[in-house]
One Martini backbone bead per residue (centre of mass of N, CA, C, O) as a GRO file, in nm:
protein
  140
    1MET     BB    1   0.899   0.262   8.333
    2LYS     BB    2   0.671   0.026   8.382
    3THR     BB    3   0.520  -0.236   8.270
    4ILE     BB    4   0.262  -0.437   8.299
    5LYS     BB    5   0.426  -0.697   8.315
    6GLU     BB    6   0.617  -0.599   8.544
    7LYS     BB    7   0.395  -0.548   8.750
    8GLU     BB    8   0.293  -0.839   8.755
    9GLU     BB    9   0.559  -0.967   8.852
   10ASP     BB   10   0.568  -0.820   9.122
   11ILE     BB   11   0.306  -0.942   9.235
   12ILE     BB   12   0.388  -1.236   9.219
   13GLU     BB   13   0.628  -1.203   9.413
   14GLU     BB   14   0.475  -1.093   9.658
   15PHE     BB   15   0.278  -1.348   9.684
   16ALA     BB   16   0.507  -1.571   9.712
   17ALA     BB   17   0.579  -1.494  10.019
   18PHE     BB   18   0.310  -1.651  10.065
   19ASP     BB   19   0.161  -1.951  10.174
   20ASP     BB   20  -0.120  -1.843  10.262
   21TRP     BB   21  -0.438  -1.698  10.226
   22MET     BB   22  -0.445  -1.527  10.481
   23ASP     BB   23  -0.192  -1.362  10.408
   24LYS     BB   24  -0.295  -1.260  10.133
   25TYR     BB   25  -0.539  -1.108  10.244
   26ALA     BB   26  -0.379  -0.920  10.427
   27TYR     BB   27  -0.222  -0.792  10.190
   28LEU     BB   28  -0.469  -0.688  10.036
   29ILE     BB   29  -0.561  -0.498  10.263
   30GLU     BB   30  -0.303  -0.330  10.268
   31ILE     BB   31  -0.325  -0.225   9.979
   32GLY     BB   32  -0.599  -0.085  10.027
   33ASN     BB   33  -0.491   0.108  10.259
   34GLU     BB   34  -0.281   0.254  10.044
   35LEU     BB   35  -0.496   0.389   9.909
   36PRO     BB   36  -0.577   0.667   9.795
   37PRO     BB   37  -0.794   0.890   9.844
   38MET     BB   38  -1.103   0.962   9.725
   39ASP     BB   39  -1.270   1.184   9.574
   40GLU     BB   40  -1.594   1.256   9.651
   41ARG     BB   41  -1.686   1.358   9.357
   42TYR     BB   42  -1.642   1.042   9.241
   43LYS     BB   43  -1.888   0.928   9.422
   44THR     BB   44  -2.074   0.803   9.183
   45ASP     BB   45  -2.291   0.629   8.990
   46ASP     BB   46  -2.104   0.632   8.735
   47ASN     BB   47  -1.854   0.497   8.921
   48LEU     BB   48  -2.006   0.254   8.967
   49ILE     BB   49  -1.988  -0.090   8.992
   50VAL     BB   50  -2.131  -0.324   8.810
   51GLY     BB   51  -2.138  -0.647   8.986
   52CYS     BB   52  -2.102  -0.564   9.276
   53GLN     BB   53  -2.169  -0.622   9.600
   54SER     BB   54  -2.007  -0.395   9.655
   55ARG     BB   55  -1.886  -0.076   9.680
   56VAL     BB   56  -1.747   0.062   9.370
   57TRP     BB   57  -1.516   0.306   9.274
   58LEU     BB   58  -1.427   0.444   8.940
   59HIS     BB   59  -1.166   0.656   8.818
   60SER     BB   60  -1.072   0.853   8.522
   61GLU     BB   61  -0.767   0.998   8.382
   62GLU     BB   62  -0.617   1.205   8.142
   63LYS     BB   63  -0.249   1.227   8.084
   64ASP     BB   64  -0.048   1.241   7.831
   65GLY     BB   65  -0.187   0.955   7.724
   66LEU     BB   66  -0.260   0.871   8.018
   67LEU     BB   67  -0.392   0.661   8.268
   68TYR     BB   68  -0.574   0.742   8.571
   69PHE     BB   69  -0.657   0.593   8.886
   70SER     BB   70  -0.940   0.583   9.107
   71ALA     BB   71  -1.049   0.438   9.431
   72ASP     BB   72  -1.326   0.268   9.607
   73SER     BB   73  -1.443   0.090   9.910
   74ASP     BB   74  -1.657  -0.079  10.158
   75ALA     BB   75  -1.452  -0.323  10.111
   76ILE     BB   76  -1.149  -0.456  10.192
   77ILE     BB   77  -1.095  -0.665   9.968
   78THR     BB   78  -1.197  -0.500   9.727
   79LYS     BB   79  -0.995  -0.271   9.767
   80GLY     BB   80  -0.749  -0.452   9.710
   81ILE     BB   81  -0.824  -0.534   9.423
   82VAL     BB   82  -0.840  -0.247   9.298
   83ALA     BB   83  -0.549  -0.171   9.380
   84LEU     BB   84  -0.412  -0.380   9.201
   85LEU     BB   85  -0.520  -0.269   8.931
   86ILE     BB   86  -0.400   0.013   8.961
   87LYS     BB   87  -0.105  -0.075   8.977
   88VAL     BB   88  -0.112  -0.179   8.675
   89PHE     BB   89  -0.279   0.068   8.506
   90SER     BB   90  -0.159   0.314   8.610
   91GLY     BB   91   0.007   0.505   8.365
   92GLU     BB   92  -0.125   0.406   8.098
   93LYS     BB   93  -0.198   0.313   7.792
   94PRO     BB   94  -0.483   0.229   7.646
   95GLU     BB   95  -0.368  -0.003   7.457
   96ASP     BB   96  -0.227  -0.159   7.690
   97ILE     BB   97  -0.481  -0.219   7.849
   98LEU     BB   98  -0.635  -0.371   7.618
   99ASN     BB   99  -0.380  -0.593   7.586
  100ALA     BB  100  -0.406  -0.711   7.853
  101ASP     BB  101  -0.405  -1.041   8.024
  102LEU     BB  102  -0.377  -1.091   8.338
  103LYS     BB  103  -0.207  -1.346   8.461
  104PHE     BB  104  -0.170  -1.282   8.768
  105ILE     BB  105  -0.444  -1.376   8.876
  106GLU     BB  106  -0.384  -1.679   8.830
  107THR     BB  107  -0.098  -1.710   8.949
  108ILE     BB  108  -0.193  -1.616   9.251
  109GLY     BB  109  -0.507  -1.735   9.280
  110LEU     BB  110  -0.746  -1.535   9.300
  111ASN     BB  111  -0.983  -1.671   9.138
  112GLN     BB  112  -0.995  -1.927   9.346
  113HIS     BB  113  -1.027  -1.721   9.625
  114LEU     BB  114  -1.310  -1.634   9.531
  115SER     BB  115  -1.605  -1.555   9.531
  116PRO     BB  116  -1.840  -1.533   9.297
  117THR     BB  117  -1.902  -1.230   9.355
  118ARG     BB  118  -1.603  -1.134   9.346
  119SER     BB  119  -1.542  -1.235   9.062
  120ASN     BB  120  -1.748  -1.054   8.925
  121GLY     BB  121  -1.625  -0.792   9.029
  122LEU     BB  122  -1.351  -0.821   8.894
  123LEU     BB  123  -1.460  -0.827   8.604
  124SER     BB  124  -1.600  -0.549   8.624
  125MET     BB  125  -1.344  -0.384   8.675
  126ILE     BB  126  -1.193  -0.459   8.417
  127LYS     BB  127  -1.410  -0.364   8.221
  128LYS     BB  128  -1.410  -0.065   8.309
  129ILE     BB  129  -1.114  -0.009   8.242
  130LYS     BB  130  -1.142  -0.086   7.937
  131ILE     BB  131  -1.359   0.124   7.872
  132TYR     BB  132  -1.190   0.368   7.934
  133ALA     BB  133  -0.966   0.305   7.731
  134LEU     BB  134  -1.147   0.307   7.481
  135ALA     BB  135  -1.258   0.593   7.509
  136PHE     BB  136  -0.977   0.738   7.496
  137LYS     BB  137  -0.886   0.620   7.225
  138VAL     BB  138  -1.121   0.730   7.051
  139LYS     BB  139  -1.082   1.035   7.131
  140SER     BB  140  -0.763   1.057   7.024
   0.00000   0.00000   0.00000
């Protein structure tokens, strides 16, 4: 199984294949479209991410000491962003999630190519994932 760092390196390589940001956005949308459908029962206010302009739901479950995430959004770019985060964090130990530095976001230039509201949304998604990790770590 790949580490968070290795998953980040894969994403950096995938994005390096594209020269301009229109292609990168198209790829982000593609990643979002590949996200498995989220169970409707998890689309609750508790799972809505506060701080996102669009509606984003994020759900986490613990299995054998690892966290697994599911998500959905009503905005295609945002869905791609949350899918990218799930790609990195799903199937990881809570402490590894808490210690992740997420350099890939800066390396691929995502933070520079998002509107201020989407940047806030990205930070809110990361915060929610880390809160889940902290909650499961404390619980176990």
